[in-house]
C-alpha positions as CSV (number, residue, x, y, z in Angstrom):
1,M,0.0,-0.1,0.0
2,Q,1.5,3.4,-1.2
3,N,1.9,6.2,1.3
4,L,-0.6,9.1,1.1
5,L,1.5,11.8,2.2
6,N,4.2,10.8,-0.6
7,S,1.2,11.3,-3.1
8,R,1.9,14.2,-5.5
9,K,-1.4,14.6,-7.2
10,Y,-5.2,14.9,-6.1
11,F,-6.3,11.9,-8.0
12,Q,-3.4,9.5,-6.6
13,A,-4.1,10.7,-3.1
14,T,-7.7,9.9,-3.5
15,K,-7.1,6.4,-4.6
16,I,-4.8,5.8,-1.7
17,L,-7.1,7.4,0.7
18,R,-10.1,5.2,-0.4
19,E,-8.2,2.1,-0.7
20,F,-7.0,2.4,2.9
21,R,-10.5,3.1,4.1
22,M,-11.5,-0.1,2.0
23,H,-8.7,-2.1,3.8
24,A,-9.7,-0.9,7.3
25,Y,-13.2,-1.6,6.6
26,V,-12.6,-5.0,5.8
27,A,-10.4,-5.7,8.7
28,D,-13.2,-5.1,10.9
29,I,-11.2,-3.7,13.8
30,P,-13.6,-2.0,16.2
31,E,-11.2,0.9,16.9
32,F,-11.1,2.0,13.3
33,K,-14.8,2.5,13.2
34,A,-14.6,6.4,14.4
35,C,-11.5,6.7,12.4
36,L,-13.1,5.5,9.2
37,T,-16.2,7.9,10.0
38,M,-13.7,11.0,10.4
39,L,-11.8,10.1,7.1
40,K,-15.3,10.0,5.4
41,N,-16.6,13.2,6.6
42,W,-13.3,14.9,6.1
43,E,-12.2,13.4,2.9
44,P,-12.7,16.5,0.7
45,Y,-10.7,18.8,3.2
46,I,-8.0,16.3,3.2
47,L,-7.7,15.8,-0.4
48,N,-7.7,19.8,-0.9
49,A,-4.4,19.9,0.6
50,F,-3.2,18.0,-2.7
51,I,-4.6,20.9,-4.9
52,C,-3.7,23.9,-2.9
53,P,-0.2,23.6,-1.5
54,Y,-0.7,26.5,1.0
55,S,-1.2,25.9,4.8
56,N,-2.1,28.2,7.4
57,G,0.0,26.1,9.9
58,F,2.6,28.6,10.8
59,T,0.0,31.4,11.6
60,E,-1.9,28.9,14.0
61,G,1.5,28.0,15.6
62,I,2.1,31.6,16.2
63,N,-1.3,32.2,17.7
64,N,-1.1,29.2,19.9
65,T,2.3,30.6,21.3
66,I,0.7,33.7,22.1
67,K,-2.1,32.0,23.7
68,V,0.4,30.0,25.8
69,I,2.3,33.1,26.8
70,K,-1.1,34.9,27.8
71,R,-2.1,31.8,30.0
72,I,1.5,32.1,31.5
73,A,1.5,35.8,31.8
74,Y,-1.6,36.1,33.6
75,G,-1.4,39.6,35.4
76,Y,1.0,41.5,33.2
77,R,0.3,45.0,34.2
78,N,0.5,46.8,30.7
79,F,0.1,45.7,27.3
80,D,3.8,47.0,26.4
81,N,5.3,44.2,28.5
82,F,2.9,41.5,27.3
83,R,3.7,42.5,23.6
84,R,7.6,42.7,24.4
85,R,7.3,39.0,26.0
86,I,5.6,37.8,22.7
87,L,8.1,39.5,20.4
88,H,11.1,38.1,22.3
89,T,9.6,34.7,22.4
90,L,8.8,34.6,18.4
91,Q,12.3,35.9,17.8
92,T,14.1,32.9,19.5
């Protein structure tokens, strides 16, 4: 079975994903039922990654870092200190 992440084209990825779903369904493993449902529901969105090479992963990572700093730094007395902490963390 081929690796989905190594696929370069949408149609190849579609074929590999559907083959995986078929093999997992035939295996009849109870733990796979939720996974198969998720893959079926999210299939168009998963396969869109092969059409559009862009991702918002970098932005989501920065947002997560800022949220963690905000949670840890609860109680900063002014916004400038909070802003400096974010900029310092993102530079390193």
